[in-house]
N, C-alpha and C positions, 0 to 999 in steps of 0.2 A: 717673338717679334723676329724675323728676320731679319739678320745681319745688327742686330743688337749686340751682339758677344764678342770681346775683341780673347781670343782663346789664346793665354798665354800660356798655358802648358797642353795647346792643342796638339792634338796626335795626330792627324786626316785622317779620316773617317772610309772606310770602305762596308756599305752595309751587307752584314751579310747574308744573311740567312743559309747559313751552313750546307749553300746548294750543291744538292745533287750532282756527281757525274752523269752524265745521263746515255743512252747507251741505241746502236741503233745494231749494230748486229753486221752481217752481209759480209765484212769482207773477211777473208779466211787465210789473211796474212800476217803473221806478227810483225811485221815492221821490213826495213830494205838494210841490204846491206850488212856487214859489220866494221871494226874496230873505230876508228877515228869520223870514219865519213858513216856509220852504220848508222840508220833512224829508228827512233823509239816510239811507238804507236802507245798514247794513253789515253785514258778514259777523259770525256769532257762535256759539258752541255752548253749550249748555245747562249752567247751574253745576251742579256737583259737588251742594252742599247748598243748605237755603235761605239767603236772602240774610241771615239777620242779621250785623251786621258783627264780631263774635267767631270767627263760625264759618265764613267766608270764607277759604281761606286757596290759593287758585288763580284764574287767571287770568280766566276767561272771568266770575266771579261779581265779581270783583276789578273788570271793568272800568265793572261797574252800580255796585258801592258808590261809584267815583268820581266818580259822576255825581250820585248824589241825596245826596249827603253831602259834607258839608264839617265836619273836626273843627278843634282849638285851632291846629293847625300844615298846612300843605299845602305840598308840594312843586311849585319852580319847574318849568316845563314843560318849560324850554328848560335848565338850570344844574342841577336836583337838588335844590338848598339850599333848607331848610326855612325856611318864613315865615311869618309870622303870623297866622291867620285867623279863627278865633275868637275869640284870646285876644289882649287888648290889653297884657298884660305876664303873664309867668312869673318872679317873683324866688326868687332863693336866697341865701341869706349862707352857705349851709356844702355846698353840692352836695348836701343830702340830704335838705333840709326846703326845699318849694314854695309858695310862693302864688299861684294862678292866678287871673289877675281876665279877665275874658269881656269881649270888647263888648257895648254895647248894640243893640236894636235888632234882633236876632235871632229867627227863629222857625221852625217847621217849616211843610212847607206845608198840616197842618192846620190853619195860626189860631195850635196851643199855640207857648207864650215858651218860647226854648232857655233854660236856668238853668242855674245848677252844678247842680243835684240830678239835670239829664238826662244830664250825666257821669258822677256820682258814680255813679247808679243804676245805667247801662249797663255801668259798668268793676265795679262788683260781680257783676254779672250774669254779665260775662263771666268773671270768676274763678272761682265758685262750682263748686266740683265736681258740682253736682248739675246742672246747666244741661250740663256736657258740649260745653263749646266748644272747637273746635281751636285756637283762640289763645288759650286761658287761658295757656299760659306765660308771654306776654306781659307779663302783669299780675305777675309772679312778683316783679319789684322791688321792690314795694309792701309796705309790713308787714302783714302780716297774712296774707298771700298762705300760708305755712304752714298757717294754723287753715281758712282755708276752701276751700283743693284739697290736703288732706294726702298726700305719696307713696304712703300706703298707710292704710286703714281708713277710717271717717266722719269727715266736715267738723263740726269743734264748732260753725260758725258759716258763714253767707253774705257776710257783709260783712268787705272790707277795714279792717282796724283804722286803716292809714294813710292814709286818705281821709275828709275832715269838712268836710262845706259849713257855709261863715261867714256867708252872705247868698246872693242869687239870683244874686247874678255872680259871686262869690268863693267858691275851695272850697281846702284845704289838702293837699299832700301830704307823707307822710313814707315814705320810701323805708328799705328794709333796710342800706344802703349808699351809699355816696357815687357819686353817680354827675352827673358837670356836664354830658355830653350828655343826661340825658333829655330834656329838653324837645324834641330834635331828632326822637324817636323817635313824636312825638307827630302827624303826618301821617298813619299808618297807620292804614287804616278802624275796624280792632280798637278805637280808641280814641274813634270816635266818639261824639256825644250821641245819646240815644234820648228819643223821645216817651212819655208815660204811656200810649197805646193799646198799645203795644208790651206793654207788661205788664198790660193791663187786660183786653184781649181778642189775646190772644198769635196765636192758630190766623188770627184777620181779618188782623191786620198781617204775617203771615207769607205769608200770600193776595197781600196787595196793600200790600208794603212803604213806608212813610210816613218821609221825612228828611226833610235841612232844603239840598240843595245846586241846581244851577240845574235839575237837571231832577227831573219828580214821574212814579214810574209810572202807564201810562195801560191796561196790561193786559199779561196774558203769558198765552199757550199755550206748556205745555212742547212741546217738540218741534219746534214753528214761530215762534215769533216774542215777543221783548217788545218794546212800543211805549213810548217815552218820549217828554214833551213836556215843553216849556219851558215854569219855572216862572215866570212873568212877577213874581210877588211877593219873588223872591227879592233879599234883602238884598247880595252880596257884589259886589265888582267884575269878579270873572270870569262874568258875566250869558252867557247861550247867546246866540250870535250865529244860530242856525238856530231854527225850532219845534220840532225834533225830531229824535227817532233812534229808526228803526227798526231792531233789532235781530234781524237772519233767523237763524235755523239753518238750519247747512248738515253735511252728513254726510258731505262729501268737498268739501274747498276747491280743487280744480283743478274741480266745479262751480261754486263760487263765483266761480271767477277766469274762467269761459266767460260767467257771466250777468254780468258787469260790464265784460268786450269787449264784449256784446252788447247795453249798454246798456239790461238791466235790473237792476245794483245798483248802488251808489253807489260803495264804499269796501270792500275786503278789505284785512286785516292782516296778512294771511299770506301773501305771494305763495307758494303751491309750489313746491319743485322743478322741479319738472317742467316750468314755466312759465318758467325764468331765460332760457332761450336767447332765448324769445320777446318778455320784458317791453318792454324797451326800443322795439323794433319796434312793440309793441299798443298801448303807452301814452307813451312817450319822457320826457316831463319830468315828468306825471302818474307816476312811477313814484319811491317813495324807497327807498332803501337806505342805511343809518346805522349804526354803531355805537351799540350795546346796552349795558346790563350784563346778560347774560345767558348763561348757558353751559350745554353740553351734557353731557351724562355718562351713562354704564351702571350702576346701580345694584344691590347685591346684596343676598339675603338673609340676615342675621346669625343668623336665627330658625332658621333650618334648620343643624342639626349639620355638615354635609359643609364649608359653605362659611366656618365658624368657625374656623378651625386656623391655626397656622402655616405647616401646607402649601400651603392655599388661598390664605392672601395669596401667595405666590410665583406661582401661579398667574394670580393676578390680574395682578400684574404682569407676568408671559410673555403673556396675554390684551392688555394695553396696549399692548405693546410688537409685538404682532402685527397692530392695525389702522394700516392705511395713511394716515392723517389727510390729510397731504398732498393724496394723491389722491382721496379721499373730498370732502374740500373745493373742489377744482379742479374736476370732473368733474360730481358731482351738484349741487352747492352754488354752481358756478360763482365762487367767491370772493366766494361774501357769508357765508362763516364761513372763522375763523381757527384754525389746530392749535390746542388748547388744550394750558399747558405748566406750569400752577399749576391751583389749584382756584376762580378768583376771576375778574376781568375786567378789561380793562385801559385801561376805564372807568374804572378806580380810579384811575391811574396810582401812581406809585412810592409820592407822598404817603397815600395812600390805601389802598397796603398792595399793589399789582400787583407780581410779582417776574418776571418771565421767565425762564424756563428753570427754575423751582423743582423742578419733579419729573422734573427730569435725563434719563437715558435711561429710565428707565420709559413715559416719554411722548415717545418717537422709537421708530419703524419699525426693526427688525431681527428679520428672518425666524426668522435662528439662531439669536438666543440667546432670540427665544422660546417657540421651539416645544423648545429644551433646556429651559426654567426649567417649562415646564410638563408635561413626559415628565417630569421628574427629581423633580416634588414629586407625581408618581400623576397627573396627567394630569385633564381636569377635573371637579369634582365631577358623581356620575351620570352620568358617560360623555358629554356634550354641554350645552351653550349654550347656551340658550333665552332668547332676546330678547324680551321682551312689550313691546306699545307698542298705543296708539288706533288703530284702523283707519279714522276719520275723518278722514283726512289722509290724502295720497298721499306727503306729502313724507318723514313718517315712515318709511313702507313702504320708499321708495328707499334712505333712507339705512339702515335695519337691514340690509335686505338687503346694502348693499354692504361693513356693518360684517362680516357673516358670511361674503363670498365671501371679505374681506381673510383673516380668521381660516384659515376653510378650506383658503386656498391655502399658509397657515402650516406648518397641520398636516397638511397632503397627505390630507384624509380630507370628502369635501362634506357627511356629515353632522355635522361635530362643534361645528357656529351653526349653526342654525336658527331664523326669525325665529317670532313666535306671535302674531300679532293678538286686540288686542281690538275688539270690534263698536262701543263710545263712548268715549268719553275720560271720560264720568260712571262708567263700570261699570270702566273702569280702573284713575281713581281711587281705587276701592272697593275692587278687589283691594289695588291698591297698600297701601293705608292700613290695611286691614285684614289684613293681612300675607299673602295669601291665594296670592302667587306663591313658587315654589319655586326659580325660575333668577331670571334675569338681566331687569332692565327698560329703557326709556330714561327718563332723568329730568333734570332738570333746576334751575336756580334762575335767575329773573326779580329784579334786586335791589331794593329798598326804599329804601336808602338808598348812599350810593356810602363804605362802608367795609369794609373786610376783614371786619369781624367777622360782617356781614349774609351773607355766604357760607360761614363755617364754625360757628357756636357754629347756627344756629337748623336745620341740617341732620345735623349728625356729632356734637355733647354729648351725651352719655347721655339718651337720653328726650325729645330735646327735639321740639319739636311738628313739626318734620319730619322729622325719623329716622325716615322710613319702614323702611329697613333693618334698625333694632335692631342697630346698630355701637354698642360701648360700649371705650372706652378708657380707662386711670387717664390715664398721661400727658398724653396727648390734651387730657381736661377739665382735668388742674391746671394746664396751661399757660394755656386759653381763662381759667380763672379769675384767672390771675395777669395777663394782658392786662387784665380787665377790673378789675383793683385798681389799673392806673396811671392818673396823674394826668395825664400828661404823653404826649402822641397818637403822638409817634414812638415811644417806649418802648413802647407799648402796641401799635403795629402791628409793630415786630421782633418782639414777644412772640407776635403773631396767625403770625407768620408760622413762628416755631417750632415752631409746633399743627401746621401745613400741614407740615411737612418729617417729623410724625408718619405722617400722611398717605401721604407716598411709601412710606415703609415697608410701611404697611397697605392701602395701596390701596380701602378703603372704598368708595369708587365711580374707576371709569376718569373721567377729562376726556378729554372728546371734541373741542371746538371750541367757541371764543367765538363767538357768534351777531351777526349785524348786523337790527337792525329791519328791517321789510319792507312795504310796503302799495303797493296802487295803489287809482287812485280815477277816478272818473268826470269826463267834461268840464261838467259841471252842479254841483260842487262845488268849492269854493277854497279857500286858507289851510289847507289837511291839513299838518298835523304828527303825527311820532311825540315822545313825550317820551321821556327816558332812560332810563326802563324798559319801553320799545317798545312803548304804549299809545296810540291816536290821544288828539289834546286834539279829543275829539269836539264841549267847548262854542264855540270857537272857528273850527270852520269854516263856511264862508259856502256859501249856496245861488243858483245864479241868476249 
C-alpha cells in the first residue's frame, strides 16, 4: 500500500541494478589538460530518467546528482557516516518535530541563494502525486504525505503540512511518527534543494540541470557524453580538485576497459568480469577492489499469477539451491564477489544488521534437493526460467549464462534456464519498473546508508518505491513496521532480521553474491577512491 509506511530507520533508496557503465568509444582523447584544471574522462551509462533529484533511483543518474548537488547532510566517502553539509544544525526534543537551520553563504551555480524554501519547495514537489516522482515514498514520514500522495484517488493538496518555512535559513519538519535517525537520511539526493528555475522553467532546467554542488553540467548529449566542469564559486569544503569530469557513454564496458588500457580513458568504475584475470598485470596498483554495500539478486514477477503461489515459493527455494555460487564467484568473478547468505551486506557488520548464514540451506548449492523441490512443486512456472539483463555490459551476460548453466545442470535440461538480454540499461530498467517482464531478471541493491533497513524496506515492503516485482507479505510488513517503531537500535535490528526470515520462507528474490567495488584508472590521474557505495569520489581525483 503505497505511502502506508512511516520509515523510521529509512535510508533513502537508490535502486540499483548494479548498473554497468556504458561505452561508445570513438573519442581518442583520454582527457584534457593537467593539474588542477585537468579534465578526467570516465565511463558511464545514460540515466533512466531526467535528473530530477526525487526521480532518480538508479546508479548512473545518482553519480551525476552526487556531483551537482549538496543537501543538508553528506555521507562520508570513507565511512558512510552522515555529516552536516548545508545543515548548520538539526534540532529536536521529541524525535518527531525538527528545526533545521541552514549554514549561510550557500548558492546555486546560477547565483541564486539557497534558502529554507529551496528545500521545502523541492520536498513538496517530490512528494506530490501529480509529479509522479519515483522517490516520493521517501517523503512518506512527513506529516501530510497521505493527503499529497494518497494510496488511491486524487490528492487534496500538493503541499506537505509537516513542512513550514520560518525564515530564509530555518524551516521546521513534523513527522507522522517519532523517528530519531531521520536526520541521517537527508544525504540522499531526493532531499536536495532546488532553485526557483526548476519550477519557473522546468523544461529548460531538465535540459541543463542547475545545482549547488562542486560541479556544474556544461552539456549533455544523450547516448554520447555528459561534460561537467568545476564550479569555482562552490562554497563547500569538498571543492573539486580537478577541472571537470567527462562522463562517456559506453554500451559495452569491455570496450571501456580497452579504451582505458589504450590510454583513451581515465577511469572505469566497473571492471568487466572477463578482464579480472588480466587486470593486475594491465593496471598494477591502479586497480581498486574494495568491499562495498552491494548485493546482486534474481528478482521475480509477483504480478504474474504463476509466480505468486505457495508452490512457486518452493520452486524459488529450489532454484536458489540450484545455483553454485561458490563456483561462479570463483571462476567468473575471480573472487571479487562473495556468495550471499542473506539479503544485506557484510559491510553493515553485526551491529548494522548483517547476519551470515541467515538464509540457511536455501542459499547453499544442493543439486539433489534443488531438483526435488522444483519437481515436487510443479516445475518452473511457464516451463522455463528466463533471466533478463541489460546487454550493455559483458559482465552480466557471463554470470547470467553461468547461473543458467548451473540450473540446467541440476534439472538435466539445457533449456530449463535461458538468458534474455535487453539492449540497454535504460530500456532494461524501464521494462522492470513498468512490470513488463514475465520471468526473472537480474537485480541488486547499492546501499545508501549502512543499516539493514535500507536493504529490506525500499525493496520488499508492499508497494515500496523499488519493489519492482510487487511482492507483498503482511507478516513481513508488520515486522518492518515493528522494527521502525523501536527506539533502541539493537532491538530494531533484531526485528528487521525476523522480517528477513520471512524472506527465507518466501524467497521473493534469490540472493546471489555480495559485490566488491572495482575500478581501474590511468596513470595520468591520482587520488582515486571508491566510496562505501562503490561510486568514485570524483571531486577528489587529481590530474597529472
